[in-house]
N, C-alpha and C positions, 0 to 999 in steps of 0.2 A: 661060661656063657649061658649055660642052661640051669645049673643048680642055683645060682644067686637069684635070678628072676623068679624061679620056682619057689624059693624059700620066702621071698618078700611078697609074693603075690597075695597070700591070704590077708596080710595087713593092709595092702593097697585096696583090695576088694572091700574089706570091712570099712575102711575110711570113706571110700566112694559111696557105698550104700548107706552108711549111718550118718555121714556128714555131707557129702557132696550132693546127693539127691535131694535131701530136705533143703539144703542151702539154695540149690538151683530153683526148687519149687517156690521157695520164699521170694526169690527175686522175681519170678514170673507173677506171683500173686500181688506183689507190691506195685506192679505196673498195670494192674487191672482193677475193676470195681467188684471183685468177687465178694460174696457175702456168705454168711454161715449156712451150711447145708449144701453148698456147691463149691467145687474147687475150680470153677471156670468163671470168667467174666470178660467184659468188654475192655479193650485197650484204653487206658487213660494216661499213659506216659508217666510223667513225674508229678502228677497232680496229688497223689497220696503223700509224697514227701513234702511238697510245699504246703499242703493242707495241715499236715502234722506240725510243721514248724510254726505255723500261725496260731496254734493252740497254746494257750498259756499253761495248761496242765502238762503238755509235752515238754515245754521249756523248763518247767519246774522239775519234771522227772529227769531230764538231762542234767540239770544242775545238781540234783540230789545224788545222781549216779556218780558224778565227779567228786562231790564232797565226801560221800561215804567211802568210795574206793580209795582215794588218796589219804584221807584221815585215818582210816583203819589200817592201811599199810604202813603209815608212819609209826603207829603204835606197834605194829608187828615187827618192823625192822629194829626199833629201839629195844623192844622186849626180847627179841630173839638174840640180839647182840649181847645183851646183859646176861641172859640165862645161859647161853652157850658158853660164855666166858667163865662162868662158875661151874657149869656141869662137867667141864673137862677135868676138874680137880678131883682128887680122891677124898671121899668122906663117907661116913656110915650112911647106909640106906639111900645111896645115890640111885640105885636101880629103882627104888620105890618112887623117888621124885621124878625120874625119867618116865616111869609108867603113868604117873598123874599128868605129866605134861603131854604125853602122846594120846591120852584118852579122848580129848576133844576131836582129834583127827580121825580116830577109829570109830567114834560114835556117829550113827547116821545123822545127816544134817537136820532132817525133820524132827527126829527124836530129841536131839540136843536143843533145838530151837523151842520146842514145846516146854522143856525144862526152864529155859529163860523166860518163856511166857508166864510161867508161874512166879518166877523170881521178880518180874516187873509187874505182877498183878496189882490192881488198885487196892484190893482188900487184904490179900495174903502175901504181899511182897516181903520177903525176908530182908531186903535192903532197907525198906522203910522201917521195919521192926528194929533192925540193928541200929540205924541212925537215930531212931526215936528213943528206944529203951536203953540202949547201951551208951551211946554218945550224947544223947539229948539235944541234937541239933536239928531235929525234925519234929514238927507238931503232929503227933499221932492222930489227932482228931481231924486234921486236914493234911494228909501226907501228899507228897508229889505224885502226880499222875504220869508215870513214866511213859505210858503208851497212849495217853489221852491228850497230851500237849505236843504241838509240832516240834519244837526244839528238843524237848526231852525224848520224844519218840525217835528222832533222827540220831540223837546221842546213843540211845539204847541199841539201835541197829548197828552203829559203828562199833560199839563194844562187842556185840555178838559176832560180827564179822572178824574182828581182831582176835577174839577168843578162838574162833574156828580155824583161822589160818596160822596162828602162832606156832602150833606143834610142827607143821610142815616146814616153816622157816627155821625153827630151832634145829631140826634134823639136818637141814642143808648147811646151817652155820657150823654145826658140830663136825660135819664132813669136811668143811673148809678148814676148821681148826686142826683136824687130824692130818691135813696135808701140809701144814706149816712145819718146816724142819725144826728139830729141837735146838739146832745151833742158833736160830733166831731168838728163841727165848733166853738162851744163855747170854747172848750178846746184849739183849735188853736188860737183863739183870745186872750185868757188869756196868752198863751205862746208867743204872739207877732208875730205869723205867719199870715201875710196878703199879699194880692196881689200875686206876682210871687212866693214868698216863700211858701205860702199856696198851690198854684197850683202844685209846684214841689214836695213838701215834704209831703203833706197831701192828696190832691185831686187825683192826678194821681196814686199814689200807691194803693189807695182804688178802683180806676177805672180800674186797670190793667186787671182783668179777662174779664170785658165787653169790654175793648178796644181791647183785642186780638180777641174777637169774631167779632167786627166791622172790624178789620184788615183782618181777615180770609175771610169774605164776600166780602170785597173790592178787595182782591187779586183774588178771583174766578171770580167776575164780570168783572174785568179789563182784566185778562189773557184770558178769554174766549170770550171777546167782538170782534165783527166783524164790526159793523156799523160805529164806530167812525173813524177807520183808512181807511175803504173803502170809506167813504164819503169825508174825508179831503184830502187824498193823493192817495188812491187806491194802496198804497204800494210804490209810487214814492217819489222823483225822482230817477229813475234807480234802483228800488227795495231797496232803502236805508231805507225805513220805513216799510218794510214788517213785519207782525207779523205771528205767526204760523197759526192763523185762516185765514188771507188773503192769505198767501202763499199756504195753502192747497186748498183754493178755486181756486186760479190761476192754480194750477197743476191739481186738480181733476175735476174741472168744465170747466174752460176756455181752458185748454190743453187737456182735455178728458182722462187723466190718473187717473181713479177712484181709482185704487189700491194704487198708491203712494200718492194721495191726502188723502186717508183715513189713511195711515200710518203716514203722517205728522201731521194730526189732533190728532192722538192717542198719539203723544209725549206729549201732554198736560196732559194726564191722570195721568201718574206716577208723573209728576211735581206737579200738584194740589193735588194729593192724599198725597204726602209727606208733602207738606205745611200744609194741613188740619190736618194731624195727629200730626205734630209738634205743631201747634197752639193750638189744643185742649189739648195736653199734658201740655204745658206751662200754659194754662188757668186753668187747674185743679190744677197744682202745686201752682199757684198764689192764687187760691181760698182757698186751704187748708192752706197755710201759713198765 
């Protein structure tokens, strides 16, 4: 009765101070007309939320958030399923390959994104050089402007997010594979299920609950991320790659409208809450079945 609450108290206090207090303050600011330089304002109710929704830039940021989040996680799930399926096998230098896969997760987000900024650079892009000089499918005198065109910039952001989350998903998939009894593999071999058939009809169904957990974390990490978009494009060109996080920063901090900036950021909460509840529900159903 005493020891259990005492042991869990530091974690509860930390969550309340680090998450609960800022979250409560953001709710308060979203209901006021607070501006930069002041943390107080007059009560305006839901005007900040309705005003944000009427802004075309906000709707574009919401659409981009959904596109980037789900497109990148689709790449992550497919890539993690394939990589984990082959990483459980024994081969030479497997430890080195695992090290290379885990590096993006161990690298600081800002540092890794700066590396991608050089990779997509308009003048020094290694992608453009490879496509132009090695494969000859890109005109080196007029190479693609990866971060200068809206569609290409959004694609670049999706790729970077997938690269960043993939190691985490691979580790979770490997843990799921380790939990599958060896008798299942033996039965699959006897029935003639090998390679892609074994992956689709045996491995993935057994990994579904843990795959949903990996997908849930990936969605939360991607939708709530600020650094990747801010470093790569800062929301450009012409606000075409704004996410909810970067647009709330632009309105709340750069423009000084703290109330509406807080309201924009809070649009993420019901979205992520709904996704989390749905994912946990399906994970429980898959586990029970």
